[in-house]
C-alpha positions, -999 to 999 in steps of 0.1 A, spaced: -681 -104 230 -655 -120 207 -618 -114 201 -607 -112 165 -572 -108 148 -563 -90 117 -528 -102 106 -504 -97 78 -484 -127 89 -495 -164 85 -475 -176 115 -490 -151 138 -525 -160 126 -519 -197 132 -506 -190 167 -536 -170 177 -559 -196 162 -542 -223 183 -551 -201 213 -587 -200 202 -588 -166 186 -603 -163 152 -587 -141 126 -580 -134 90 -550 -128 68 -549 -95 49 -524 -87 22 -524 -50 17 -537 -17 30 -569 -17 10 -578 -52 21 -571 -42 57 -594 -12 55 -622 -33 40 -619 -58 67 -618 -31 94 -651 -17 82 -667 -51 82 -654 -58 117 -666 -24 129 -701 -32 117 -701 -66 135 -717 -61 169 -702 -92 185 -666 -82 181 -654 -65 214 -616 -67 210 -598 -63 177 -562 -74 177 -540 -61 148 -503 -68 141 -480 -38 146 -467 -40 110 -502 -39 96 -513 -12 120 -485 11 107 -500 9 72 -535 20 84 -525 41 114 -548 71 105 -579 48 102 -571 31 135 -568 64 153 -601 76 138 -619 45 149 -604 47 184 -617 83 187 -652 77 172 -662 43 186 -662 25 219 -662 -9 203 -643 -28 192 -613 -19 213 -582 -20 190 -550 -35 204 -517 -36 184 -498 -68 190 -463 -79 179 -460 -106 152 -437 -136 153 -407 -113 147 -412 -94 179 -422 -59 188 -414 -30 164 -417 -5 193 -386 8 211 -377 -9 244 -388 21 265 -422 24 248 -444 19 279 -423 41 302 -421 69 276 -459 66 270 -467 69 307 -443 98 311 -459 117 282 -495 109 293 -495 116 330 -460 131 335 -449 104 359 -413 92 356 -409 55 364 
């Protein structure tokens, strides 16, 4: 299984390529949706990384794919500007999911 990156930022794409992860640069929402459909059909992609900023643009499609399909697993990653999530994102997510306060 391969790891693949969908990025809206050239610097992030280059950084991941230096780490050995293939990817493509997408410019807008429609382009991102087209590429997501192609990658979903590719049976050798096991993990799909997508930058947080791009993921915000196609959030509904990502949620639908996560519910309907086992693969590829979709992970949102920060770009070179850092995470767009609030600092307490993980602790809040755990608290909401299982009710455990950390």
